[in-house]
All heavy atoms as a GROMACS GRO file, in nm:
protein
  569
    1ASN      N    1   0.088  -0.116   0.000
    1ASN     CA    2   0.000   0.000   0.000
    1ASN      C    3   0.092   0.122   0.000
    1ASN      O    4   0.175   0.130   0.086
    1ASN     CB    5  -0.084  -0.006   0.125
    1ASN     CG    6  -0.220   0.059   0.111
    1ASN    OD1    7  -0.253   0.109   0.006
    1ASN    ND2    8  -0.294   0.061   0.217
    2PRO      N    9   0.086   0.217  -0.086
    2PRO     CA   10  -0.007   0.238  -0.197
    2PRO      C   11   0.020   0.147  -0.318
    2PRO      O   12   0.131   0.092  -0.333
    2PRO     CB   13   0.008   0.383  -0.233
    2PRO     CG   14   0.144   0.418  -0.189
    2PRO     CD   15   0.178   0.330  -0.075
    3THR      N   16  -0.079   0.136  -0.404
    3THR     CA   17  -0.067   0.053  -0.523
    3THR      C   18  -0.126   0.129  -0.642
    3THR      O   19  -0.200   0.223  -0.626
    3THR     CB   20  -0.137  -0.083  -0.501
    3THR    OG1   21  -0.112  -0.168  -0.616
    3THR    CG2   22  -0.285  -0.066  -0.483
    4SER      N   23  -0.093   0.081  -0.763
    4SER     CA   24  -0.144   0.149  -0.881
    4SER      C   25  -0.209   0.058  -0.986
    4SER      O   26  -0.294   0.103  -1.062
    4SER     CB   27  -0.033   0.230  -0.949
    4SER     OG   28   0.073   0.144  -0.988
    5THR      N   29  -0.172  -0.068  -0.991
    5THR     CA   30  -0.229  -0.154  -1.093
    5THR      C   31  -0.303  -0.274  -1.035
    5THR      O   32  -0.417  -0.297  -1.074
    5THR     CB   33  -0.119  -0.207  -1.186
    5THR    OG1   34  -0.018  -0.271  -1.109
    5THR    CG2   35  -0.055  -0.095  -1.267
    6ASN      N   36  -0.242  -0.350  -0.946
    6ASN     CA   37  -0.308  -0.466  -0.889
    6ASN      C   38  -0.310  -0.458  -0.736
    6ASN      O   39  -0.214  -0.419  -0.674
    6ASN     CB   40  -0.235  -0.596  -0.927
    6ASN     CG   41  -0.272  -0.642  -1.065
    6ASN    OD1   42  -0.385  -0.634  -1.106
    6ASN    ND2   43  -0.172  -0.688  -1.138
    7LEU      N   44  -0.425  -0.491  -0.682
    7LEU     CA   45  -0.440  -0.503  -0.538
    7LEU      C   46  -0.428  -0.652  -0.504
    7LEU      O   47  -0.507  -0.734  -0.552
    7LEU     CB   48  -0.579  -0.451  -0.495
    7LEU     CG   49  -0.615  -0.470  -0.348
    7LEU    CD1   50  -0.516  -0.396  -0.259
    7LEU    CD2   51  -0.755  -0.424  -0.322
    8ASN      N   52  -0.326  -0.687  -0.430
    8ASN     CA   53  -0.304  -0.826  -0.390
    8ASN      C   54  -0.357  -0.847  -0.249
    8ASN      O   55  -0.310  -0.782  -0.155
    8ASN     CB   56  -0.156  -0.861  -0.397
    8ASN     CG   57  -0.107  -0.853  -0.539
    8ASN    OD1   58  -0.157  -0.919  -0.628
    8ASN    ND2   59  -0.004  -0.772  -0.562
    9VAL      N   60  -0.456  -0.933  -0.236
    9VAL     CA   61  -0.513  -0.965  -0.107
    9VAL      C   62  -0.502  -1.114  -0.080
    9VAL      O   63  -0.491  -1.194  -0.175
    9VAL     CB   64  -0.661  -0.920  -0.095
    9VAL    CG1   65  -0.676  -0.771  -0.109
    9VAL    CG2   66  -0.747  -0.990  -0.196
   10SER      N   67  -0.500  -1.151   0.044
   10SER     CA   68  -0.496  -1.290   0.083
   10SER      C   69  -0.587  -1.310   0.203
   10SER      O   70  -0.589  -1.224   0.292
   10SER     CB   71  -0.350  -1.330   0.116
   10SER     OG   72  -0.343  -1.464   0.151
   11PHE      N   73  -0.660  -1.418   0.205
   11PHE     CA   74  -0.746  -1.448   0.317
   11PHE      C   75  -0.740  -1.597   0.345
   11PHE      O   76  -0.711  -1.679   0.259
   11PHE     CB   77  -0.888  -1.401   0.290
   11PHE     CG   78  -0.948  -1.453   0.160
   11PHE    CD1   79  -1.023  -1.569   0.159
   11PHE    CD2   80  -0.926  -1.383   0.043
   11PHE    CE1   81  -1.076  -1.615   0.040
   11PHE    CE2   82  -0.979  -1.430  -0.077
   11PHE     CZ   83  -1.054  -1.546  -0.079
   12ASN      N   84  -0.767  -1.632   0.470
   12ASN     CA   85  -0.758  -1.769   0.516
   12ASN      C   86  -0.895  -1.810   0.569
   12ASN      O   87  -0.953  -1.743   0.652
   12ASN     CB   88  -0.652  -1.779   0.628
   12ASN     CG   89  -0.604  -1.919   0.651
   12ASN    OD1   90  -0.636  -2.010   0.572
   12ASN    ND2   91  -0.530  -1.939   0.756
   13LEU      N   92  -0.948  -1.922   0.518
   13LEU     CA   93  -1.080  -1.968   0.558
   13LEU      C   94  -1.071  -2.092   0.647
   13LEU      O   95  -1.001  -2.186   0.614
   13LEU     CB   96  -1.164  -2.002   0.435
   13LEU     CG   97  -1.192  -1.887   0.338
   13LEU    CD1   98  -1.268  -1.940   0.217
   13LEU    CD2   99  -1.273  -1.777   0.407
   14ALA      N  100  -1.144  -2.089   0.758
   14ALA     CA  101  -1.149  -2.205   0.846
   14ALA      C  102  -1.245  -2.309   0.790
   14ALA      O  103  -1.234  -2.428   0.823
   14ALA     CB  104  -1.196  -2.161   0.986
   15LYS      N  105  -1.339  -2.268   0.705
   15LYS     CA  106  -1.431  -2.360   0.638
   15LYS      C  107  -1.470  -2.300   0.504
   15LYS      O  108  -1.454  -2.177   0.483
   15LYS     CB  109  -1.555  -2.388   0.723
   15LYS     CG  110  -1.642  -2.267   0.747
   15LYS     CD  111  -1.765  -2.303   0.828
   15LYS     CE  112  -1.857  -2.182   0.838
   15LYS     NZ  113  -1.986  -2.214   0.892
   16ALA      N  114  -1.514  -2.384   0.412
   16ALA     CA  115  -1.555  -2.335   0.280
   16ALA      C  116  -1.662  -2.228   0.294
   16ALA      O  117  -1.750  -2.237   0.380
   16ALA     CB  118  -1.606  -2.452   0.197
   17ASP      N  119  -1.655  -2.129   0.207
   17ASP     CA  120  -1.750  -2.018   0.214
   17ASP      C  121  -1.757  -1.946   0.079
   17ASP      O  122  -1.662  -1.950   0.000
   17ASP     CB  123  -1.710  -1.920   0.323
   17ASP     CG  124  -1.828  -1.850   0.387
   17ASP    OD1  125  -1.938  -1.850   0.326
   17ASP    OD2  126  -1.810  -1.793   0.496
   18LYS      N  127  -1.870  -1.879   0.058
   18LYS     CA  128  -1.888  -1.794  -0.062
   18LYS      C  129  -1.826  -1.659  -0.034
   18LYS      O  130  -1.864  -1.591   0.065
   18LYS     CB  131  -2.036  -1.781  -0.094
   18LYS     CG  132  -2.069  -1.716  -0.224
   18LYS     CD  133  -2.217  -1.704  -0.242
   18LYS     CE  134  -2.258  -1.772  -0.368
   18LYS     NZ  135  -2.402  -1.751  -0.394
   19ILE      N  136  -1.731  -1.615  -0.118
   19ILE     CA  137  -1.654  -1.494  -0.090
   19ILE      C  138  -1.680  -1.387  -0.195
   19ILE      O  139  -1.688  -1.415  -0.316
   19ILE     CB  140  -1.502  -1.531  -0.089
   19ILE    CG1  141  -1.473  -1.640   0.016
   19ILE    CG2  142  -1.417  -1.407  -0.064
   19ILE    CD1  143  -1.502  -1.599   0.158
   20SER      N  144  -1.679  -1.263  -0.149
   20SER     CA  145  -1.685  -1.148  -0.241
   20SER      C  146  -1.588  -1.042  -0.190
   20SER      O  147  -1.560  -1.032  -0.070
   20SER     CB  148  -1.826  -1.091  -0.250
   20SER     OG  149  -1.868  -1.035  -0.127
   21ILE      N  150  -1.538  -0.964  -0.286
   21ILE     CA  151  -1.449  -0.854  -0.252
   21ILE      C  152  -1.509  -0.729  -0.313
   21ILE      O  153  -1.546  -0.728  -0.430
   21ILE     CB  154  -1.305  -0.875  -0.305
   21ILE    CG1  155  -1.244  -1.002  -0.243
   21ILE    CG2  156  -1.218  -0.754  -0.281
   21ILE    CD1  157  -1.109  -1.038  -0.298
   22ALA      N  158  -1.520  -0.622  -0.233
   22ALA     CA  159  -1.572  -0.496  -0.282
   22ALA      C  160  -1.484  -0.381  -0.242
   22ALA      O  161  -1.424  -0.384  -0.134
   22ALA     CB  162  -1.713  -0.472  -0.227
   23LEU      N  163  -1.469  -0.284  -0.331
   23LEU     CA  164  -1.396  -0.161  -0.303
   23LEU      C  165  -1.496  -0.046  -0.300
   23LEU      O  166  -1.581  -0.035  -0.388
   23LEU     CB  167  -1.292  -0.132  -0.407
   23LEU     CG  168  -1.170  -0.225  -0.411
   23LEU    CD1  169  -1.076  -0.182  -0.523
   23LEU    CD2  170  -1.097  -0.224  -0.279
   24TYR      N  171  -1.486   0.036  -0.197
   24TYR     CA  172  -1.574   0.151  -0.179
   24TYR      C  173  -1.491   0.279  -0.178
   24TYR      O  174  -1.381   0.282  -0.126
   24TYR     CB  175  -1.645   0.145  -0.043
   24TYR     CG  176  -1.730   0.020  -0.027
   24TYR    CD1  177  -1.673  -0.099   0.019
   24TYR    CD2  178  -1.866   0.021  -0.053
   24TYR    CE1  179  -1.749  -0.214   0.037
   24TYR    CE2  180  -1.943  -0.091  -0.036
   24TYR     CZ  181  -1.886  -0.209   0.010
   24TYR     OH  182  -1.962  -0.321   0.028
   25ASP      N  183  -1.549   0.388  -0.236
   25ASP     CA  184  -1.482   0.516  -0.219
   25ASP      C  185  -1.519   0.570  -0.082
   25ASP      O  186  -1.592   0.507  -0.005
   25ASP     CB  187  -1.519   0.612  -0.335
   25ASP     CG  188  -1.667   0.650  -0.338
   25ASP    OD1  189  -1.740   0.633  -0.238
   25ASP    OD2  190  -1.708   0.698  -0.444
   26LEU      N  191  -1.463   0.685  -0.045
   26LEU     CA  192  -1.487   0.735   0.089
   26LEU      C  193  -1.629   0.788   0.114
   26LEU      O  194  -1.662   0.819   0.227
   26LEU     CB  195  -1.381   0.844   0.123
   26LEU     CG  196  -1.239   0.789   0.135
   26LEU    CD1  197  -1.142   0.901   0.172
   26LEU    CD2  198  -1.233   0.678   0.241
   27GLN      N  199  -1.709   0.795   0.008
   27GLN     CA  200  -1.849   0.834   0.026
   27GLN      C  201  -1.936   0.708   0.043
   27GLN      O  202  -2.057   0.719   0.058
   27GLN     CB  203  -1.899   0.913  -0.098
   27GLN     CG  204  -1.848   1.055  -0.102
   27GLN     CD  205  -1.699   1.064  -0.142
   27GLN    OE1  206  -1.656   0.991  -0.231
   27GLN    NE2  207  -1.623   1.147  -0.073
   28GLY      N  208  -1.871   0.588   0.038
   28GLY     CA  209  -1.946   0.465   0.057
   28GLY      C  210  -2.001   0.402  -0.071
   28GLY      O  211  -2.070   0.301  -0.064
   29LYS      N  212  -1.967   0.459  -0.184
   29LYS     CA  213  -2.015   0.406  -0.314
   29LYS      C  214  -1.926   0.288  -0.356
   29LYS      O  215  -1.803   0.298  -0.352
   29LYS     CB  216  -2.010   0.516  -0.419
   29LYS     CG  217  -2.054   0.470  -0.557
   29LYS     CD  218  -2.039   0.584  -0.655
   29LYS     CE  219  -2.060   0.531  -0.796
   29LYS     NZ  220  -2.020   0.630  -0.896
   30VAL      N  221  -1.989   0.177  -0.400
   30VAL     CA  222  -1.913   0.062  -0.451
   30VAL      C  223  -1.854   0.103  -0.585
   30VAL      O  224  -1.924   0.143  -0.676
   30VAL     CB  225  -2.004  -0.060  -0.468
   30VAL    CG1  226  -1.926  -0.175  -0.532
   30VAL    CG2  227  -2.064  -0.104  -0.337
   31VAL      N  228  -1.721   0.094  -0.596
   31VAL     CA  229  -1.652   0.129  -0.721
   31VAL      C  230  -1.600   0.006  -0.794
   31VAL      O  231  -1.568   0.013  -0.912
   31VAL     CB  232  -1.536   0.227  -0.698
   31VAL    CG1  233  -1.594   0.362  -0.650
   31VAL    CG2  234  -1.434   0.173  -0.600
   32LEU      N  235  -1.594  -0.108  -0.726
   32LEU     CA  236  -1.552  -0.231  -0.785
   32LEU      C  237  -1.601  -0.347  -0.700
   32LEU      O  238  -1.593  -0.340  -0.576
   32LEU     CB  239  -1.400  -0.237  -0.793
   32LEU     CG  240  -1.334  -0.348  -0.872
   32LEU    CD1  241  -1.207  -0.300  -0.937
   32LEU    CD2  242  -1.304  -0.469  -0.784
   33GLU      N  243  -1.653  -0.451  -0.763
   33GLU     CA  244  -1.698  -0.566  -0.686
   33GLU      C  245  -1.664  -0.693  -0.766
   33GLU      O  246  -1.677  -0.700  -0.886
   33GLU     CB  247  -1.851  -0.561  -0.663
   33GLU     CG  248  -1.901  -0.668  -0.568
   33GLU     CD  249  -2.039  -0.642  -0.518
   33GLU    OE1  250  -2.117  -0.573  -0.588
   33GLU    OE2  251  -2.071  -0.689  -0.410
   34LYS      N  252  -1.613  -0.792  -0.692
   34LYS     CA  253  -1.572  -0.918  -0.754
   34LYS      C  254  -1.629  -1.033  -0.669
   34LYS      O  255  -1.601  -1.044  -0.552
   34LYS     CB  256  -1.422  -0.925  -0.761
   34LYS     CG  257  -1.366  -1.044  -0.834
   34LYS     CD  258  -1.217  -1.036  -0.850
   34LYS     CE  259  -1.163  -1.155  -0.930
   34LYS     NZ  260  -1.017  -1.148  -0.945
   35GLN      N  261  -1.710  -1.117  -0.735
   35GLN     CA  262  -1.766  -1.236  -0.670
   35GLN      C  263  -1.666  -1.349  -0.696
   35GLN      O  264  -1.641  -1.381  -0.814
   35GLN     CB  265  -1.902  -1.270  -0.726
   35GLN     CG  266  -2.005  -1.162  -0.705
   35GLN     CD  267  -2.040  -1.141  -0.559
   35GLN    OE1  268  -2.040  -1.233  -0.478
   35GLN    NE2  269  -2.071  -1.015  -0.525
   36LEU      N  270  -1.615  -1.411  -0.592
   36LEU     CA  271  -1.515  -1.517  -0.607
   36LEU      C  272  -1.576  -1.654  -0.602
   36LEU      O  273  -1.507  -1.754  -0.626
   36LEU     CB  274  -1.406  -1.505  -0.500
   36LEU     CG  275  -1.333  -1.372  -0.496
   36LEU    CD1  276  -1.228  -1.373  -0.384
   36LEU    CD2  277  -1.268  -1.341  -0.629
   37GLY      N  278  -1.706  -1.663  -0.570
   37GLY     CA  279  -1.769  -1.794  -0.558
   37GLY      C  280  -1.730  -1.862  -0.429
   37GLY      O  281  -1.677  -1.801  -0.338
   38THR      N  282  -1.756  -1.992  -0.424
   38THR     CA  283  -1.726  -2.067  -0.300
   38THR      C  284  -1.581  -2.110  -0.304
   38THR      O  285  -1.532  -2.168  -0.401
   38THR     CB  286  -1.817  -2.191  -0.291
   38THR    OG1  287  -1.953  -2.147  -0.288
   38THR    CG2  288  -1.788  -2.270  -0.165
   39LYS      N  289  -1.511  -2.079  -0.198
   39LYS     CA  290  -1.370  -2.113  -0.181
   39LYS      C  291  -1.357  -2.218  -0.070
   39LYS      O  292  -1.430  -2.215   0.028
   39LYS     CB  293  -1.286  -1.988  -0.143
   39LYS     CG  294  -1.282  -1.884  -0.251
   39LYS     CD  295  -1.198  -1.930  -0.365
   39LYS     CE  296  -1.181  -1.821  -0.468
   39LYS     NZ  297  -1.094  -1.861  -0.576
   40ALA      N  298  -1.265  -2.310  -0.089
   40ALA     CA  299  -1.241  -2.416   0.008
   40ALA      C  300  -1.164  -2.364   0.131
   40ALA      O  301  -1.114  -2.255   0.131
   40ALA     CB  302  -1.160  -2.527  -0.061
   41THR      N  303  -1.157  -2.449   0.231
   41THR     CA  304  -1.078  -2.422   0.350
   41THR      C  305  -0.932  -2.394   0.310
   41THR      O  306  -0.881  -2.456   0.218
   41THR     CB  307  -1.083  -2.543   0.446
   41THR    OG1  308  -1.219  -2.566   0.481
   41THR    CG2  309  -1.001  -2.518   0.571
   42GLY      N  310  -0.870  -2.297   0.377
   42GLY     CA  311  -0.728  -2.268   0.353
   42GLY      C  312  -0.703  -2.126   0.312
   42GLY      O  313  -0.792  -2.042   0.316
   43LYS      N  314  -0.578  -2.102   0.268
   43LYS     CA  315  -0.534  -1.969   0.231
   43LYS      C  316  -0.559  -1.945   0.082
   43LYS      O  317  -0.534  -2.035   0.000
   43LYS     CB  318  -0.386  -1.951   0.261
   43LYS     CG  319  -0.333  -1.813   0.245
   43LYS     CD  320  -0.190  -1.799   0.294
   43LYS     CE  321  -0.146  -1.654   0.283
   43LYS     NZ  322  -0.014  -1.634   0.336
   44HIS      N  323  -0.605  -1.823   0.049
   44HIS     CA  324  -0.638  -1.791  -0.088
   44HIS      C  325  -0.585  -1.650  -0.126
   44HIS      O  326  -0.631  -1.550  -0.071
   44HIS     CB  327  -0.792  -1.788  -0.106
   44HIS     CG  328  -0.855  -1.919  -0.078
   44HIS    ND1  329  -0.864  -2.018  -0.170
   44HIS    CD2  330  -0.910  -1.969   0.037
   44HIS    CE1  331  -0.922  -2.124  -0.116
   44HIS    NE2  332  -0.950  -2.093   0.009
   45PRO      N  333  -0.486  -1.643  -0.213
   45PRO     CA  334  -0.440  -1.516  -0.264
   45PRO      C  335  -0.526  -1.471  -0.384
   45PRO      O  336  -0.570  -1.558  -0.460
   45PRO     CB  337  -0.296  -1.543  -0.304
   45PRO     CG  338  -0.296  -1.686  -0.342
   45PRO     CD  339  -0.400  -1.752  -0.254
   46GLU      N  340  -0.552  -1.345  -0.396
   46GLU     CA  341  -0.627  -1.291  -0.508
   46GLU      C  342  -0.562  -1.163  -0.555
   46GLU      O  343  -0.518  -1.082  -0.474
   46GLU     CB  344  -0.772  -1.259  -0.471
   46GLU     CG  345  -0.860  -1.378  -0.446
   46GLU     CD  346  -0.893  -1.455  -0.571
   46GLU    OE1  347  -0.900  -1.395  -0.681
   46GLU    OE2  348  -0.918  -1.577  -0.562
   47ALA      N  349  -0.556  -1.142  -0.686
   47ALA     CA  350  -0.507  -1.016  -0.744
   47ALA      C  351  -0.625  -0.950  -0.814
   47ALA      O  352  -0.695  -1.013  -0.895
   47ALA     CB  353  -0.392  -1.044  -0.842
   48ILE      N  354  -0.647  -0.823  -0.784
   48ILE     CA  355  -0.758  -0.748  -0.840
   48ILE      C  356  -0.702  -0.632  -0.917
   48ILE      O  357  -0.627  -0.549  -0.862
   48ILE     CB  358  -0.854  -0.700  -0.731
   48ILE    CG1  359  -0.906  -0.819  -0.653
   48ILE    CG2  360  -0.969  -0.617  -0.789
   48ILE    CD1  361  -0.976  -0.782  -0.525
   49ASN      N  362  -0.737  -0.619  -1.045
   49ASN     CA  363  -0.693  -0.510  -1.128
   49ASN      C  364  -0.764  -0.382  -1.088
   49ASN      O  365  -0.887  -0.373  -1.101
   49ASN     CB  366  -0.716  -0.541  -1.277
   49ASN     CG  367  -0.661  -0.436  -1.368
   49ASN    OD1  368  -0.647  -0.321  -1.330
   49ASN    ND2  369  -0.633  -0.475  -1.489
   50ILE      N  370  -0.690  -0.284  -1.041
   50ILE     CA  371  -0.752  -0.157  -0.999
   50ILE      C  372  -0.695  -0.040  -1.082
   50ILE      O  373  -0.712   0.076  -1.045
   50ILE     CB  374  -0.730  -0.129  -0.848
   50ILE    CG1  375  -0.580  -0.127  -0.814
   50ILE    CG2  376  -0.803  -0.232  -0.763
   50ILE    CD1  377  -0.551  -0.076  -0.676
   51SER      N  378  -0.634  -0.071  -1.197
   51SER     CA  379  -0.571   0.036  -1.276
   51SER      C  380  -0.668   0.139  -1.329
   51SER      O  381  -0.629   0.251  -1.358
   51SER     CB  382  -0.491  -0.027  -1.392
   51SER     OG  383  -0.576  -0.101  -1.476
   52ALA      N  384  -0.796   0.103  -1.338
   52ALA     CA  385  -0.897   0.198  -1.390
   52ALA      C  386  -0.946   0.294  -1.283
   52ALA      O  387  -1.016   0.394  -1.314
   52ALA     CB  388  -1.016   0.121  -1.449
   53LEU      N  389  -0.911   0.271  -1.158
   53LEU     CA  390  -0.960   0.358  -1.048
   53LEU      C  391  -0.875   0.485  -1.041
   53LEU      O  392  -0.754   0.480  -1.057
   53LEU     CB  393  -0.952   0.288  -0.915
   53LEU     CG  394  -1.043   0.170  -0.894
   53LEU    CD1  395  -1.021   0.109  -0.756
   53LEU    CD2  396  -1.189   0.209  -0.909
   54PRO      N  397  -0.939   0.598  -1.015
   54PRO     CA  398  -0.863   0.723  -0.996
   54PRO      C  399  -0.777   0.713  -0.870
   54PRO      O  400  -0.809   0.636  -0.778
   54PRO     CB  401  -0.970   0.831  -0.978
   54PRO     CG  402  -1.099   0.769  -1.012
   54PRO     CD  403  -1.080   0.620  -1.009
   55ASN      N  404  -0.671   0.792  -0.862
   55ASN     CA  405  -0.591   0.796  -0.742
   55ASN      C  406  -0.677   0.837  -0.622
   55ASN      O  407  -0.767   0.924  -0.638
   55ASN     CB  408  -0.476   0.898  -0.758
   55ASN     CG  409  -0.380   0.858  -0.863
   55ASN    OD1  410  -0.379   0.744  -0.909
   55ASN    ND2  411  -0.293   0.951  -0.901
   56GLY      N  412  -0.652   0.775  -0.510
   56GLY     CA  413  -0.729   0.812  -0.392
   56GLY      C  414  -0.726   0.707  -0.286
   56GLY      O  415  -0.648   0.612  -0.291
   57VAL      N  416  -0.813   0.724  -0.186
   57VAL     CA  417  -0.823   0.631  -0.074
   57VAL      C  418  -0.955   0.555  -0.089
   57VAL      O  419  -1.058   0.611  -0.121
   57VAL     CB  420  -0.822   0.708   0.060
   57VAL    CG1  421  -0.838   0.613   0.177
   57VAL    CG2  422  -0.694   0.789   0.072
   58TYR      N  423  -0.946   0.422  -0.068
   58TYR     CA  424  -1.062   0.334  -0.082
   58TYR      C  425  -1.067   0.240   0.036
   58TYR      O  426  -0.967   0.222   0.108
   58TYR     CB  427  -1.049   0.254  -0.210
   58TYR     CG  428  -1.054   0.339  -0.336
   58TYR    CD1  429  -0.935   0.389  -0.389
   58TYR    CD2  430  -1.172   0.370  -0.398
   58TYR    CE1  431  -0.935   0.468  -0.501
   58TYR    CE2  432  -1.174   0.450  -0.511
   58TYR     CZ  433  -1.056   0.499  -0.561
   58TYR     OH  434  -1.057   0.580  -0.673
   59VAL      N  435  -1.182   0.180   0.055
   59VAL     CA  436  -1.201   0.078   0.157
   59VAL      C  437  -1.226  -0.054   0.088
   59VAL      O  438  -1.310  -0.062  -0.003
   59VAL     CB  439  -1.320   0.113   0.250
   59VAL    CG1  440  -1.348   0.001   0.345
   59VAL    CG2  441  -1.295   0.244   0.324
   60CYS      N  442  -1.149  -0.156   0.125
   60CYS     CA  443  -1.162  -0.290   0.066
   60CYS      C  444  -1.229  -0.379   0.171
   60CYS      O  445  -1.182  -0.388   0.283
   60CYS     CB  446  -1.026  -0.345   0.029
   60CYS     SG  447  -1.030  -0.516  -0.032
   61ARG      N  448  -1.336  -0.446   0.130
   61ARG     CA  449  -1.406  -0.538   0.219
   61ARG      C  450  -1.414  -0.678   0.154
   61ARG      O  451  -1.463  -0.691   0.044
   61ARG     CB  452  -1.547  -0.491   0.248
   61ARG     CG  453  -1.626  -0.593   0.334
   61ARG     CD  454  -1.757  -0.545   0.379
   61ARG     NE  455  -1.734  -0.451   0.488
   61ARG     CZ  456  -1.820  -0.358   0.526
   61ARG    NH1  457  -1.934  -0.341   0.462
   61ARG    NH2  458  -1.791  -0.280   0.627
   62ILE      N  459  -1.360  -0.773   0.227
   62ILE     CA  460  -1.369  -0.913   0.188
   62ILE      C  461  -1.477  -0.976   0.276
   62ILE      O  462  -1.467  -0.970   0.398
   62ILE     CB  463  -1.236  -0.987   0.207
   62ILE    CG1  464  -1.125  -0.916   0.128
   62ILE    CG2  465  -1.247  -1.133   0.165
   62ILE    CD1  466  -0.985  -0.968   0.157
   63SER      N  467  -1.580  -1.032   0.212
   63SER     CA  468  -1.692  -1.082   0.289
   63SER      C  469  -1.720  -1.228   0.251
   63SER      O  470  -1.706  -1.271   0.140
   63SER     CB  471  -1.820  -1.002   0.254
   63SER     OG  472  -1.804  -0.870   0.283
   64GLY      N  473  -1.764  -1.301   0.355
   64GLY     CA  474  -1.806  -1.440   0.338
   64GLY      C  475  -1.893  -1.483   0.453
   64GLY      O  476  -1.856  -1.464   0.567
   65GLY      N  477  -2.007  -1.541   0.422
   65GLY     CA  478  -2.095  -1.588   0.530
   65GLY      C  479  -2.126  -1.477   0.628
   65GLY      O  480  -2.177  -1.372   0.589
   66HIS      N  481  -2.095  -1.499   0.756
   66HIS     CA  482  -2.124  -1.402   0.858
   66HIS      C  483  -2.000  -1.320   0.896
   66HIS      O  484  -2.001  -1.248   0.996
   66HIS     CB  485  -2.180  -1.472   0.982
   66HIS     CG  486  -2.307  -1.546   0.957
   66HIS    ND1  487  -2.428  -1.482   0.932
   66HIS    CD2  488  -2.333  -1.677   0.945
   66HIS    CE1  489  -2.520  -1.570   0.911
   66HIS    NE2  490  -2.468  -1.689   0.917
   67ASN      N  491  -1.893  -1.332   0.818
   67ASN     CA  492  -1.766  -1.265   0.854
   67ASN      C  493  -1.724  -1.170   0.742
   67ASN      O  494  -1.753  -1.194   0.627
   67ASN     CB  495  -1.655  -1.369   0.879
   67ASN     CG  496  -1.687  -1.458   0.996
   67ASN    OD1  497  -1.716  -1.412   1.103
   67ASN    ND2  498  -1.678  -1.588   0.972
   68SER      N  499  -1.653  -1.066   0.781
   68SER     CA  500  -1.592  -0.977   0.683
   68SER      C  501  -1.470  -0.911   0.745
   68SER      O  502  -1.460  -0.903   0.868
   68SER     CB  503  -1.692  -0.872   0.633
   68SER     OG  504  -1.724  -0.782   0.735
   69ILE      N  505  -1.382  -0.866   0.657
   69ILE     CA  506  -1.266  -0.789   0.703
   69ILE      C  507  -1.260  -0.666   0.615
   69ILE      O  508  -1.285  -0.674   0.495
   69ILE     CB  509  -1.137  -0.873   0.700
   69ILE    CG1  510  -1.021  -0.795   0.760
   69ILE    CG2  511  -1.106  -0.922   0.560
   69ILE    CD1  512  -0.898  -0.879   0.789
   70THR      N  513  -1.225  -0.555   0.671
   70THR     CA  514  -1.219  -0.426   0.600
   70THR      C  515  -1.081  -0.363   0.621
   70THR      O  516  -1.032  -0.356   0.734
   70THR     CB  517  -1.329  -0.333   0.654
   70THR    OG1  518  -1.455  -0.399   0.643
   70THR    CG2  519  -1.333  -0.204   0.573
   71LYS      N  520  -1.022  -0.317   0.510
   71LYS     CA  521  -0.894  -0.250   0.514
   71LYS      C  522  -0.898  -0.129   0.424
   71LYS      O  523  -0.972  -0.125   0.324
   71LYS     CB  524  -0.782  -0.343   0.462
   71LYS     CG  525  -0.761  -0.468   0.546
   71LYS     CD  526  -0.687  -0.435   0.671
   71LYS     CE  527  -0.657  -0.561   0.753
   71LYS     NZ  528  -0.588  -0.538   0.871
   72GLN      N  529  -0.820  -0.030   0.459
   72GLN     CA  530  -0.806   0.091   0.377
   72GLN      C  531  -0.694   0.070   0.276
   72GLN      O  532  -0.589   0.016   0.312
   72GLN     CB  533  -0.776   0.212   0.466
   72GLN     CG  534  -0.763   0.341   0.390
   72GLN     CD  535  -0.743   0.458   0.484
   72GLN    OE1  536  -0.828   0.484   0.566
   72GLN    NE2  537  -0.631   0.523   0.469
   73ILE      N  538  -0.714   0.113   0.154
   73ILE     CA  539  -0.606   0.107   0.054
   73ILE      C  540  -0.592   0.244  -0.011
   73ILE      O  541  -0.685   0.326  -0.012
   73ILE     CB  542  -0.631   0.002  -0.054
   73ILE    CG1  543  -0.754   0.035  -0.137
   73ILE    CG2  544  -0.640  -0.136   0.005
   73ILE    CD1  545  -0.760  -0.040  -0.267
   74ILE      N  546  -0.472   0.268  -0.066
   74ILE     CA  547  -0.445   0.395  -0.133
   74ILE      C  548  -0.396   0.361  -0.273
   74ILE      O  549  -0.309   0.278  -0.290
   74ILE     CB  550  -0.336   0.475  -0.059
   74ILE    CG1  551  -0.383   0.507   0.083
   74ILE    CG2  552  -0.298   0.601  -0.134
   74ILE    CD1  553  -0.273   0.560   0.175
   75THR      N  554  -0.456   0.427  -0.374
   75THR     CA  555  -0.409   0.407  -0.512
   75THR      C  556  -0.331   0.532  -0.552
   75THR      O  557  -0.358   0.642  -0.506
   75THR     CB  558  -0.526   0.391  -0.610
   75THR    OG1  559  -0.608   0.505  -0.607
   75THR    CG2  560  -0.605   0.267  -0.575
   76LYS      N  561  -0.229   0.510  -0.635
   76LYS     CA  562  -0.147   0.624  -0.682
   76LYS      C  563  -0.122   0.611  -0.830
   76LYS      O  564  -0.138   0.509  -0.890
   76LYS     CB  565  -0.016   0.632  -0.607
   76LYS     CG  566   0.072   0.510  -0.631
   76LYS     CD  567   0.207   0.532  -0.568
   76LYS     CE  568   0.298   0.416  -0.608
   76LYS     NZ  569   0.434   0.439  -0.579
   0.00000   0.00000   0.00000
């Protein structure tokens, strides 16, 4: 962080789950969403192309089932 072309994220699942990744601008608008489908137990790296996004600060949320994790990212 900061990044300009690809956002590399990794998440670890204790059990199989349906996963989605969304990026929000600071006004809360979804600017990118990626449905990853059902992922098996274990660690999963993902690369998301963000080269079309304007420079700025975004919030990345990885969601699955009843859990989610949110991180701030900066594009340059």
